C-alpha positions, 0 to 999 in steps of 0.5 A: 775197285774204288771201294777197295781203295777207300777202305785201304786209305781208311785203314792206312790213316787209322794205322798212322794215327795209332802209331802217332798216338803211341809215340806222343801220348803223355805219360802221367807220373801219378798213374805210372810212378807207383809200386804195388804192395804185393811185389813178388818174383813173378811174370805177369801177362803184361809185365813182370815183378822181381825182388832182389837183394841189393845191399847199400847203393844197389839202386844207384848201381841199377840206375846206371845200368837201366839208364844205359839202355837204349830208348830208356828215360826217367819218368819220375823219381830219383835214387835219392827218393828211393824209387824211380820209374823209367819209360822204355820204348820199343824200337820200331813203333815206340810202344812205351813200357814202364818199369818202377824200381824201389829200394827198401832196406837191402831189397830192390823191387822192380815192377815192369809193365806195358801201357798198351795191349794185354800181353807184352810177349815176355818183353818186360821180363827179358829186359828186367832180367837182363838188367838184373843179370848185369847188376849181379855181375857187377 
C-alpha cells in the first residue's frame, strides 16, 4: 500500500511540474517568429498553413480578429512590419500554439503550429479557419 501511495505522489508531482512548465516556459521570438518559404494551403500533423487573398489593409483587419481571440497575445512583429506571430494558449492546461501571419502584396500567409507534442488534433486548423471565415465576412 505504501508503494502505491509513493508512486501516486510521484506521478502527481510530475504532472503538476509539467503543467507549470507548459505555462511558464519562455517563448523565444527567434525560434517562433518565422515564416517558411513553402507555405501552401495544407493541414499538418501539428498545425496548418493557409494562403488567402487579402488586398490592401488585410493584415490590419486580420490582426483585429486575431487579437480579439481569448488567450491570444502578440509574441513578435507588427502590422507595420508586415509579419506578426501570436501565441494562443489552450483554456485548461495553457498549452501554447504559435501562429505567424505575413502579408506580401495582396496575399496573406498563415502558419499555425503547436509547441508541445506531435499532433494538435486539428485545433490550429479550426482556429485559423475560424479567423479566416470572420475575415472573409468582413
